[in-house]
Each structure stands twice: as C-alpha cells, then as structure tokens.
C-alpha angles and dihedrals in degrees: 000000000000090000093053094046094050092045100047105027112025118017101019099060093043093049093047090050098048104034100027095207116208116212132198128188098010087145087073089074109090117241091223139013133047124306139156120236109208115192140175112250118227104144146012087248091066088085088056103042098045099050090046092053097047113081093218126064113267127203114208129203101231127183113275093236089078089063100045101053119137130230129021094309092051093049093049092048091050091049093049093052093048093048091051094054096259117154124207113248119196107212097188092097132227122063093346093059092044090054091052090050089054087062088057091049089057091056092051094047088055090056098255135137115257122199122204139169108223092198088064094221141028119292109257095212110016096268124122113252134202114289124238118236095237090094091054092050089052095048095043092050095050101031092219124148120263120228112200115213127190118203112208124204099351091123088063091050096051116005120191109289097021117117102184112056126229116245108243140118122277134191139218125200118190116199131207118280119273118221120205098171089120088075094056112148094017098087091121095055106103092203089056089047092053092045091052092047093048090050089053093048091049091055092049090050090051093049098042099037089223123151110254121228118192093218130091113261090227090057091050091050091053092051092049092048091051092049092051090050092052090046091052091048092052091050092050091052092048092051090049094060097048116114120232112270095021127108103197104043129247116340119238119250112273096026124117092251091052092051092051092050092048091051090049090054094052117106116255121233123223110281092041097277114143113239109241123234097268122206091040104074136115123238092262094060097261123123120258093258090060095262122119126218122271093280099029090245123118116241118262116263091244089063093052095074090120092055123103113262112257118243117249111271115248094190114117117236114258121214114232112247113257096028126113114202122193134162108289094353136085121184130172113198118211116265120259119263114271094010129105117237090248090058097051114110114228116253121232116249 
C-alpha cells in the first residue's frame, strides 16, 4: 500500500514533472511472471527512477548499510527502504552474500520482479565496470529471464556525494530479455557464472554506450581513495615547510629566493653595511661566487673572527726584480733606459 501511494500520488508525479524521463523498450518487461532487471549503476537515484518507470512493483537488492543506520535519520532511512520493497544486500561476500541472494530467490519464486546492479556499487567515474557473479548465481538457480536496463544521465542528476539532485532530464532504455536456460544444471560452475555475467555486462555496455573497464568498481574506488590520501599528505607536508610571509614555500639552495633570504639573515655592521659572509671570499675581496660585498671592499680582519683560520703558507718568499737586499741595507737602482722595471735584470752586490 505504501509503495503504491508513494509511486502514484507523491513521488511519481513530482519526478515525472521535474525530470521528464524518457523511456524506450518498456514493453520488454513481462506483464506477469518472475524476471530479473539488471541495470548499470550511476547514481543513488537509479533506485528511484527505475521503479517509478516500470508498471509493476520492483524489489531491489540494496546495500545493507541503508538498513543499519543509527539515530533518527538511520531509522527513517531503513523504514523507507523496507516500505519501498528494498532488500538488504550484504556485499562482504561468502555466506553473508549468499544469504542476501536467497532473499532475492524468494521474490522470484513468488513471481515478482527483482532489480539488481551487477557492478555491486555505483560507478566512480561514469564508466561501466566488471560485473560480480552473484547475479549469474541467482539467474542460473532460478532459470528466470534477465531484462537488461541502461540508465542514462542519472550521474549528472545526482553525482556521488551530492544530496540535492540537479533538475535535468534522464533516460531509461530497456533491452530484450536474455535467456540462459542453456546452462541449466551448471549453476555451480564458476566459469559458467563468469560467462553469464560477462554476457550481461556486454549487453549493458551496448545499451548504455558506456566505456567498459575490466576491473571491479569497488577496487577502483579503493585506489582512488588511496590516491586522495597520498595527495592530501603531500599538500600537508608542503604547507608545513612554508616560511611565514611566503607563498611558495622555502626556496631551494642556490636559487634567487634563497640568496635573498640568506642576505637578509646576515648581521648588520654599524653604519648600516651588511656584513659579508666571511670565510668564503677570494683574495681580491670578492665572495667565492664572484660577487663582492655591498661596497666592494673586503671585511676588516677584526671582523673575520668567525672565519676558519688559514693554513700556514708554504710558498717561499720571492725577491722583487730590481731590488738588492743585504743585511741592514736596501737599495733600489734606477731602471735601465727603454726598459720596464719588470724587465730589468738584478745587479750583483
């Protein structure tokens, strides 16, 4: 009763007015008897648009988290899903998933329509991902026909993470029924299960026009979450090394920004002259990188107390040409005419 009231009086008319869904191939859904509606999964709203478009009631296998929420919101959500014929589906695998599929078997044995998303979760980027074999196990066990359904544009209406949908038109394409009765008695063969699942996914790809990715959607979501975590960690580390008053972080050694910061950190001598980086200068008073200090004058020796002590010179003293040195006497003879002082030969004493 609640399902019929919500579909025909409250939700149905509002959805048809705002989103104006177009539908193709709805005559492929049988008027009576059991069948499985398999659909691509782009948005949370897929479970609203599809049941409203199908004339018959549809029971969907929804993730169990919708039924286990806490607080008032969680309880209201669980009640809504139960009243709209949604069944909890445990996606952890093993016995828990098998038990959830048995609930779907009960719906089919009672002659109802069961909706299921073979991808197991919403597509993270609008592409069609590898199907899980649960749908094949269900179909092979019951022998019911499979009706492929392609949802068009619902990811634009309500992308992942968006609570309020965008108002735009969506589409629904219903394909011809798929019959897998040729595999009767082989429902436990995992190769047959994979073959049936891949055939269903191929038909969904053909109807929807989506790009197919041979990876589970859940695996892709895990990779994307890990990549976002690494990216946030890198941004946090980059922000941690930024100096106050800078926009691009700490400059690397040898860069222009690094040189300016180094000069700003040097002590200032009385009179406002910046003290050069002592201990790293050439013989002519310039710094080792080829740049002189602010006045082009080497720092006084008294200011070089923080410089490393120079090693004792091992170079022998050289007598200047043209100079005669004797004990207690120094005499420089005049240079010869026409010759430079450097070319004059020293005279003997």
